[in-house]
N, C-alpha and C positions, 0 to 999 in steps of 0.2 A: 595555479591555473595558467595555461599558456597565454602570453600576451596577444597572440594572433586571434584567439577567440574573443578577447575583450575588444579588439579593434573592430571585429565584425558586429558585435552587439551594440557598441556605443555609437557607431556612426550609421547603423541601420543599412549598410551596404551588402549586396549579394546575399540577401536573406535566405535564398534557396540553399546556401551552403550549410545551414543548420543540419540538413540531412546527412552531411558528411561526417558528423561527429559520431563517435562510437557510443554504444549504450553505456559504457563505463563512465565516459566523460560527461554525457548530457545531464544526468541528475545533479552532478556537482556544479556544472555550468549554470543550470537553472537556478539553483539555490544562491550561488554567488551573484548571478545577475539580479536576482530579487534584492539582495543586500545592496547592490550598487545603486539601485533606485532610491536608497535611503541615505547613503553615506559615501564619502569619497573612497577611492580605491585604497589609499593608504590605511584607512580604517578597516577595510575588508581584510587586507593583508595582516593586520594586527590582531585578528581574531585568535584567541588562544587555542592551543591544541589540547585535546582531551583523549584519553585512552578508554576505549569501550571494550567490554567483555574480557577483562583479565581473568575472571572466574565466573562460574555459572550464575551466582546470585547477583552479579552486576547487571543482569538484564532479566527482569521479572515481568511477565505479561499474563494477564487474566482476561479471558473472554467475558463480555457482558451479554448474556443471552437475550434474544428478542422475546422469548417466552419460556415459561417453565414447563417441564414435562407434566402431563396430566395425571399419570398413574394408571392409565388404561391404554390398551392397544397392543399391537403386535410388533412394535419397535421398542428397543431398549436404548435409552439415553444413558451413556456412561460418561461421567465426568472424572477426569484424571489429572494428575500433576506429573509432568515429565521433566527430566533433567538430563541434558547431554545427548538426547536421542531425537530423531525426527518424528513428526506426527505419523508418518507412514509406519515407522518401526513400532511406535506405541500402539497403533491400530492392529498391527499384526499380532502383537502379544495379547491384546485384549480378545481379539477374534479367536486366537488359538485356545485361550482359556475357556471360551464359550463354545468351542468346536463349530465355528461359523466361518464361512469364506470371507476373508478380509475385503475382497472386491465388492461385497455387498454393503460395506460401511458407508455412512453418510457423515459429512462434516461441514461446518460453517466456513472453515478455512484451514490453512496450514500454518504452523508456528515454527519458528527458527529452532534449529538443533542446539545452538549455543545459548541456551537460556533456561530459566525455570518457567515453564508455561503451563497454565491451567486452562483446559478446554474440554468441550463435550463432543462426543461422536455418537452416532446411532448405529445399531445393528439389528437386523431382523431377528425376532425372538418369539416364536409361536406361543400362544396362550397355553398350549398343551404342555409346554416345558415348565409351567408353573412358576414357582419363586426360587428356582435353583440358582439364579444368576449370582446372588450375593455370595453363596458358598463357593461357586466356581471361580469368582474373582478375588476371593480372600487371599490367595497367594501373591497378588500384586499389591503389596502394602508398603513398599519401601523403594528408595531410589534404585534404578533410574525411573521407575514407573510406579506411581501410587494411585490406585483407584479410590476416589473420594466418595462417589455416590453412583447409584444406578436406579433408574425409574422408567416405567413404561410410558409410551406415548403413542398417539394415533398415526403419526406420519414420520417419514424419514427426514433426517436433518439434511438440508441442502445448502450449497454455497450461498453465503450472504445472510443466513438465518441467525443474525446477531445484531445487537445495537452498536457494539463497538468493543474497544479493548482498553483495559486499565494497565498502565505501565509504571514501574518503579525501576529507574535506571541509575546506576552508579558510574560517574565519570571520574577517572583517576589521572594522575600525572599533571595536576594543575599546580603551577608555581606562583609564589608571591600572593597577590591579591586576586588571582584569576578566579578562584572558587566563588568569592563574594561578588566579583564583577559579573560572572556568568549567572549567578543566582538572581541578581537584580535584572539582568537582561531577559532572562527566562520569564520572569513574572510579568513583563510587558507584552509578551506574545499572546495576542488574542487569537490570531490565525496566521498561517503561512501558506505560500503557494503549494498546492496539493499534488506535487510531482511524485513520481514513482522512484523509490530508492534503487540503488545499484543491485540489491539482492533480487529485484524483480527480473533481472536479465540473466540469471543463472550463475553458476560458480565461476565460469570463465568469462562471463559478461557478453557472450556472443549469441544468445538465444534469438534476439531480434534480427540479427543479420542472417542467421540460419533460416528463420521463418520467412524472411524476405526472399531468399534464394528458392525456398520451397514454393511460395506463392507465385513467383515468376516462372516456375517450371525449370529452374536450373538445377534442382535437386529433387529427388522423389519424395523426400520427407519421411518422417516416422510412420510406422504402421499402426501403432497403438493410439487409440482415440485420446487417452489421457495425455500422452506426450504431444499429440497434435494441438490439443487445447492449450497446453503449457507454452508451446512455442508461439502460437498465434497470439496469446495474451501478452507475450513479451513484445511482439510487433505492435499490437494495439497500444501498449504502454509507451513505447518509444515515440510513436506518432503523437500521442497525447502530450508527452513531454515537450515535443517540438512546437505544437500549437501553444502550449502554456508559455514556453520560452518567448515566443513571438508576442504574446499578449503582455508578458512581463516587460519586455523591451519597449513596447508601445505604451505601457502604463495603464492597460485596460483590464488586467487580470482580476483586480479587486473592484472593478466597476462594471458597467453594463453598456454594451453598444447596440445599435439598431440591428434587429434580426437575431439577437441572442436567444437561446433557450435558457431560461433561468429556473432555478429550483427553489421552492419554498422549503426553508430549512426545518420548519416545524412539522409540516405534513408530508413533505417529499414530492408534492405535485409540481409539475412543470408547465410553463406557458411561454409563448413566443412574444418577444418585445417588439411592438410596433413603433413607428416614428412618433405617433400621437401619444403613446404611453411612456416614452423614453425618460422624460424628466421625472415623472412620478416613480417609475421603476428604479431609477438611480437613487432616489431618496430612500426607498425601501431597502435597496442593497447596502447603502451606507449605514443604515440603522441595524444591519445584521439579520434582517428578515429574509433576504433573498441572496442568491449567489448565481453568477453566470456559470454555465457548464461547457465542457469541452468534449471532444469525440473519443470514444472507444470504438473505433471504426468497425462496422459490421453491417450485414445486409438488412438487419432489423433496426438499426440505429435511426433515431429521429434526427433529421437534419435541421440546422438553423436556417435563417434566410439572410439576404442582404450582405453587408460587409462581413458578418460572422461566417456565413456560408462560404464566401469567396476565399477567406483565409484557410478554412478547413479543406476546401477543394484544392487549393494551391499546395498544401502540405502533402495531400494524398497523391497528387499528380507528380510532385517532385520525387516521390518514392517510386515512380513508374508503376503506380497502382491505379485501378479504376473501380467503379461501382460493380462492374461485372465480376471482377476478381473477388470482391466481397461476397457476392452471391454464390460463387463457386465454393467458397470456404465457409459458408454459413454454419456448417456443422462444427467447425473448429471455434467459432466465435460469432455469435449473433449480433453483438454490438450493443452499446448503451451510452449513456451520458455520464460524465464524472464532473463534480464541482471543481472549479478552479481554486477554491480556497478550502483549507483544512482548519476547522475550528478546534481550539485546544481548551478543554474544560478541566476543572478541579486541579488547577496548578498548585504545587507546593514544592518547597526546596528545603534541603538540609545541608548547610555548608560546613565543611570541616577543613578550614585552610591549613591547619598544622599538619594534616595528613595529605594535603593536596587532593582532596576529595569533595565532590558535589553530588548529592543524591537528588534527583528530580522525580516527581510523581505527577502524572497527568492522565487524562482520558481522551481518546480519539474515537471518532466514528469509524465504522467498518471501512476497510480499504485504505485507512491512513497509515503512514509509515512514521514510526518514532524517530528514525534516523533523519527523515526529512525535517522534522521539527528541530532536532538538535543541531543540524547543520546550519541553521539560521544564526546560531550564537557562537559556534566553535567549529574548528576543523577536527573531524573525527578520525581517530586511528583505531581500526578494529584489530584487537590483539589476535583474534582467531584467524583473521585473514592474513595477518603478518606471519602467522605460524604455518600458513599454507593449508588450513583446514577448510573444507568446503562448507558452504551454507546449505541449509534446507531449501526446497523450492519456495517461491513466494507465496504469501497468503492468497487464497482464492478471492477474486474480486466479487463483491456482492452489491456494487453501487447501482 
């Protein structure tokens, strides 16, 4: 990490310069900054390096659905396992087998190309077509695409229609005692700062900058609605990361400040923190019941108040953006709130020091990035990125 960035974060000077960081650097900066609040710089620099995605089964992810298909209705929920292809490519193959326009498909999110991923998509399938789906999909029974199940449901699957994702990730290239050291460190992680990983910003890492040029009128932008939403989501994510980085620098990302909008982790409900309720709300946050949220800027986003609102308005203004801009681009991103903390559940490890390997398994809520978690304990080297292979688009946010 460049020392110039450390000097800005540690001394708290010229905080508006956070906006000058590229989308590639900011997620790494945010994670390293979080670590700095816990330990000296020399310990951060001593984090071991681990190689990710040397082979497809090094990164296994499985969606945890929000609900099961009912068996009735005019939408077909198709669950498949894909290897080495994008979600879009998988949907195209499934749609072709069913003779359906792939643009009619619904999905909870997108999964990385360089992984073994199990997920569900929906496709319109009229009752009149009967039960022919299984026979039509029978040809998709091996890598790179294996259909596991299909069942009817009443509604289309939409972004965010899932509880979370289950991961099993193999880290390689660990020397000496690094595998055991990382295993012990991983087991202590109850939560991490909920930043967006580098893959959120596109293969070249410039989607947020392109979106900013588009919103400012410096570029006409893409014509396709899907690409518009993808670019705008990168801008939302960049600005969220910058607010989060400020809260980490100030030591308030895991706490609550006056005016915060906090989320009840059990029910998902949100409420505003008043000065009178601040002490009690902080106790509830420390117990894991609540979490402060940050902005995914948009016309329909609910704003905090007081100091929390001032910080978010400062970040938006420093990007030369206004609430009027958000209104004009409402179709590209309506806006929402995202928790500052990412809880990690069902943690387990399998350490193989003789092979230089550590396998970690865990569950994250929807919208969480596995690489954000792993960056807390090690410096990740993506083998596929080193080979110059592009990543799939980021998962759709359903927060």
